[in-house]
Each structure stands twice: as C-alpha cells, then as structure tokens.
N, C-alpha and C positions, 0 to 999 in steps of 0.2 A: 144354179149357184151365181150372186151376183158377182161380177168381176170386179176386180182390185187394182189399184195403183198404188204401188209402194212408194210414197213421196219421200222416203229418208233411208237410203241404204248406202253402202261403201264397197268400193271395189279398191283393191292396192297391191302396189308390188314392194315385199318388205324392202328392198334395196331402197325406196324413196323416203321411208318413215323412220326418223331419227327415234322413235319413241319404241319402234319394233325391232331395232338393230342391236340396243345396248342391253345390258341386264333390267330386266323386270322391275318395274317402279309401281308403289302402291297406287291403285286406282280403285274408281269406286263402283266398277265392276270386279273387283276380285283378281283371283288369279288368272292371267289371261295367256300362260303359255302356249295354249292351243291355238291360238290365232297370231302366234308371232312367227309368220309365215305369209307365202303370197295368198291371196285371196281373188282370183279372176272372175270374170265375167261368166265365164263358163260354170266353175262351180256354183254362184250365186243361182244361175238359171236352172242349174240341177237341183239345187235347194228348195227353189220354188215348186216342183214337182207337186202336183193335184191341188195345189192352192188357188189356182184361176186368177193368178196376176198377170196382168195383160200387158203391162208398161212400168216404169219406174222411173225415180229420180236420184241422183249421186248427190251426196252430199259431201263436200271437202273434207280431206283426212289427214290436215297437219303435215304438209310436205315441209321440207326444211326452207328457211326463210330464204326469198329471192326466186323461188321456183313456183310462184302464184301461177304463171302463164302457162308454165313445163305442166305444171297438174292438170289445168283444163285443155292442153293439148294433148294430152296423154289419153286422157277420158274420152276426150270427142274423138280420137283415133280407133278406141276401141268400139265405141258406138258407131263410126263408119263403117268399120268392119263386121259387128255382130248384129245392129240393130238394137242393141240395149247399152245405156241407158237412155231413154228420150229426152230427159232433161238434164242440165248439170247444174248444182249449186258449189258454183267456186270459192276461192278465197281471194281475199285481197287484203292488206293491211292498210285500214283507213286512217292509221296515225302515220303513214308516210307520206310525206310532201308530193312525192312521185305517184300516187294511187291513180291519177288521172290516168298516166301512161299505162299503167297495169291494168285498168279498167278497158282502156279502148284495143288493148292488145287481146284480152280475152274477147272481145267482142267479135272477133272474126272468127269464133267458133260456134257454127250454127245452133247447136243445143245449151247453151247459155242463158240459164233465166234468173241468176241471182248471185248473192254473195252470203256467205257466214262468216262472218269474225266472232270468235266465241267471247262474250263477256263477261261471261258467268264468275260472280266471285262469292265467297261464302266464309261464315264466321268458321268454320272448320277448315283446316289447309288442306285435307285431302280433297275436297270439295271444289277448291279453287282453281281457277285457270288464270284471272286476270290478277297482276297486283293489289288492284286497287277498284272498290265497287261501281265507282262514277266514271268510267272511262268515255261512257256515251255520252256526258256533258262536256267534252273537250270541245273547242272551237275547230280545230283540224280535223277531228273524228267526223263532225257534224256537217262541216263544209264538202269532205271527201263523202259521206254517205249521200248528200244530195245530187252527185254526179250519177247515180243510180236511174234518177230520171232519164237521163239522155239514152239510156238502153231498155226502158222500161221493164228495170230489174227489180225483184224484190229482194227484201232484206229477211233473214234468217237469225231470230232474237233469242237467243240464249243465255237466261237472266234466272236468278234464283227468286223468292218473294221478298227479300228484304230491298231488292232493285226495281222493282214494280213500279215505285213512286215516281222514279228517276224514268223509268222507261215508258210509263204513261204519256210524261212529259215530252219526250221525245218523239212517239208515234204522233202524237197531236201537231208537233211541229212540221212534221212532213205527210202532211193527209194525202199528198198524192203518190206516194210509196205504200206499196202492200210490206205489211210485215208479219212473218209467221212465228209464231212463239213454239219455239221447240218443246216436245216431250211434256207436253199439257202443263207448261211450267215449272217442272222440276220440283216435287213434291217429294222431299225426302223422307217423309214420316206424315203418318195419319193420325200421329196424336193431335188431340185439338190445340194444344199451342202452338204447332205446325199449321196444321191445317185451317185455322181461323185466318191467319194472314194471308194463306195462300188464297183461299175462297174470295176473301174482301178483294186483293188485288186483282185476281182476275176478272172480278165485277168491273174494276176502276178501268182496267186494259178494253175489255168486250166493249165500253163505252164507245171507241173509237171506231167508226166502220172498216177502217184500213188494216186491222187485226185479225189474223186469222189464228189457228192453231192445230198444232200435230200431236194425234194420239200416237205417241212413240216413246220407244224406251220405257215402257210404264214397270218393265221388270228390273230396272238399271238397281234401284236403291234396296230389292228384295231378293236380288240375284235370283229371280223365281219366275216361272211363269205361270201367274194365277187369273183363273178366270175371275173369280171374285174380286180379287184386287184391281183388275182392268174393269169388269164391272163399276166398282165402286167410283174411281176415280175417271172414268170416261163419260159416265153419264152426268157427273156433277159437272164436269168440265162442257159437255155438250148444252146441259142446261143454261148455262152461263153465256157460251158465245153462241147456241144457236148451231143446230145440225148444218147451217148453209156456211158456216166458217170453221170447220172442224176436216182434217183430212185424216186418213191412216198411214203409218210409218213403221218399220220393221226395226229398225236398227240393225240390220244384220252387218255384220257378222258379228258383232257385238254379243247380242241376245243369241246367237249359236252356243255361247258360253255354257246356258243351262237348257236350252230349248230347240227342237227342229222347227224350219220356217212352216210346217204343214200344223203344228201343234200351235203356234203362236198365232196363225192367221186364224185357226179353226176356233182359239180362245178369244180371240178379237170377235168374231162372227157370232159365238155365243154370248159373250158379254152384252153385245148391243142388239141381242135379236127380239127385245121386247119393243123397239123401236118400229116404226111403220118402216115399210118395204123399201118407199121412195127415200126416207130419210137415210136409212141402211146404204142405198146407192148411192145416197149423195156424198156421205163421207168416204164410202171405200173406192168411189170411183168419179162421178161427176165434180166434185171441188177440185180435186186435184188437178183432173184435164184441165179445167178452166185456169186455174191459178198458175200451172206452170206449163200452160200452152201446149199440151200435146194432141196431135192430131191423131186420134185412133177413136174408133168405133166399140160400142160394148154392152 
C-alpha cells in the first residue's frame, strides 16, 4: 500500500477556539456538535488506524485574535512530545502592521512551514469568511506576505472561483513563494454554471509554476464521502495542475462529521486508482514530503 502524508488536518483544544465555545453557528459543513470538544493528537492518530498515513501537516484552526504565536507554540509542544504533526501551517494576520514580529516569533518553532490566512469570500453569506473579496490586493497584506520569503515558508490560499482572477495576479507577483490552493479551489457545486468558472480559473492559476493544490475537503459541500465525487473533482484538478503539484489532505476532524478516516483514505485511493502507481505515490506522499520539507522515508 502506498504510504500517505496527510497534508491538511487539525488538532485542537476546545478552550482555545471561540467558534467551538459558544452556541453552534451555521457552517458550510452543517451540524458540528460532535466535534465541539477537544480533538487531540492521540485521537487523530487513532483515527489513522489501517490507513498507512506516515506523516501529517497541521493547519491553523482560528485561535482568538492575538494568539497566533500561542497556537504555533502549542502545536510544536504536541509535536515535540508525540512526534506528530511533522509540519505546521500557522496563522498570522497579514493585515496587522506588526505581522513581522509575529512571523519572527513563530519562526523559533522548528516545524513551522507556512501561513494560512483564509481569504475566501462568496456571494452566499454562509460561505463567506472575509468581509470583502479583494483583501489580497491590499498593499499591507502584500508587504507582509512578502516576509514569508525570509523563512522559506509557503502560503495556503483559500479562495472561491470568483476570486481566482485576483489570486492569479497575486501568485504571479510573488514567484519566489509557493502557494497551495486549498480544497481543490472550493468547488461548491458541479453544476455547469459553477464548474465552468472553476475550471477556467484553475487553468489560469496552474499557469504559475509556484501554485500547488490540495485534494482536500472534497466532501465539504456535499457533506458526504463519495468515491464518484472525489474521482470527478480530483481527476479534473490533476489534469489541470499535473500530478506533480497535487497533494492529499483529509481535513479531519471536519470530515469526521460524515465518515471515518479509513473510509476517507480508501475513497481517495479508489478514486485515483486509474493513475499510474508513480503518480499516485507522488500525490499521496512525495509531493507533500517535498513541499512541507518532511524528513521521512516511505
């Protein structure tokens, strides 16, 4: 069985997350009462049983404002104690005039590999994270984004298709920073009216060699783990980006709302089984190992 690196998962302590502490709010992924609790690394690793996942990348979980460094410190302490996760994608507010100090403080943690600041905006309010769609064009954002070069870090780009045009300009302006387009570009529906702009936008983004993408959270908008859906979206994405620039991610424990980890990993393996073995190995293991600088054999 081809080894896997999970390039997108979360762990958390409920007490650190305001969105898990208060009353449940409407979310893309529906009712999330079952995950409004601690999700520690030992539970994540137990979820991995029989999936042949050999390494993982933590992605930020929206700690309260001003605790960007605290989040990185806590995740690093978990990694130091357990050996997992092997890489950390933290958070920094790139609209903060003091972002340089935050990034410098985070850089003391050995597993830091990049930053995610969610930029996604959508016409439908439920899908909206930022108040405006064009935050990436702000001079302060761009100035702070450029600081990632100092640490050799990547930026995880979470946007909807309506933001792809600005996103393509952004990544072209920073050719020496790697960008990872999250969740295969956030396709909210496979209807032709939605899929067409998604497809054409992906092609434009893929023209830039510093853009990669994650085959992650593909069940988010259907609230299900479907081999056919994964195959449909993933194979088209791979066809556009090439297998060398795609990585697998589980988005656990969000997808735990409707599936088990074993079922999710098996569904991705089945969905990509038509690809050559070396291509599958690249997507499930080699690309993430290289992109997130994970020192592991497999």
